[in-house]
N, C-alpha and C positions, 0 to 999 in steps of 0.2 A: 204352565210348563213351557209354552212357546216363548214367553217373555224371559224366562230363566235361560233358555237356550240362546236367545238373542243377546242377553247380557253377557253370557259366557263367551260368545263370539267377539263381542266388543272388547271385553277384557283381554282375551287372547290377542286380538289385533293391537291393542294398546301395549301389551307386553312385548310383542314382536317389534312394534315401532320403537319402543324404548331400547330394545336390544340393538336394533340397527343404529339408533342414535349413539349408543355407547360405543359400538364398533367404529362409527364414523369419528367420534371424539378421539378414540385411541389412535386411529389412522392419522388424524390431523395433528395430534400430539407428537406422534413419531416423525411426521414430516417437519413439524416445527423444531423438534430436537435436531434433525439433520440440517435444517436451514441455519439453526443457531450455531452449529459446529462449523458450517461453511462460512458464516459471517465471521466467526472467531478466526478461522484460518485466513480469510481475506484481510482482516484487520492486521494480523501478524505480517502477512505478505506486504501490505501497504506500508507498514511501519519500516520493514526492511528496505523497501524501495525508497522511502523518504530519507532514511538514514544514508543509503547509498548515494542518493542525489546530493544530500548535504555534504557528504564527504567529498564527492566529485567537485562540488562547487568550491569547497575549501582548498582542494588540490589545485583547482584552476586559479584561484586567487593567489596561492603561493607561487605557481608558475608565472603568473603575470608580474608578481613582485620580483622574482628572480630575473625575468626578462628585462625589467626596467633597470635593475642593478647591473646586469650584464651590459646593457646598452650604455649606461653611465660609465662603467669601467672601460669599455671599448672606446668610447669617445675620449676619455681621459688618456688612454694609451695612444690614440691617434694624435692628440694634441702634443703629448710628450715626444712622440717620434718626429712630428713636424718641427718642434723646437730643437731637437737634437740635430736634425738634418739641416736646419737653418744655421745652427751654430757651427756645423762642420763645413758648410759650403763657404768658399771664399767670396767675399763681397766685392 
């Protein structure tokens, strides 16, 4: 009878241990699901930041091109003004 009682206690202990394991697995799964959602949100945020940086870089390139074109136009305008002034001045 004593051996049966010890066996029952061991089985009860194993069952309780398995229940704790199952609870821990559920808890870890829930945490994993939350972390997966956070990773997904972070990836989306990163993609938006990357797109924003790319757009900003493209805008900067366009502004640099406009700056160069404006500089060329101003230089040409100055040369034209100098030529006109030289033509108007008596020699």
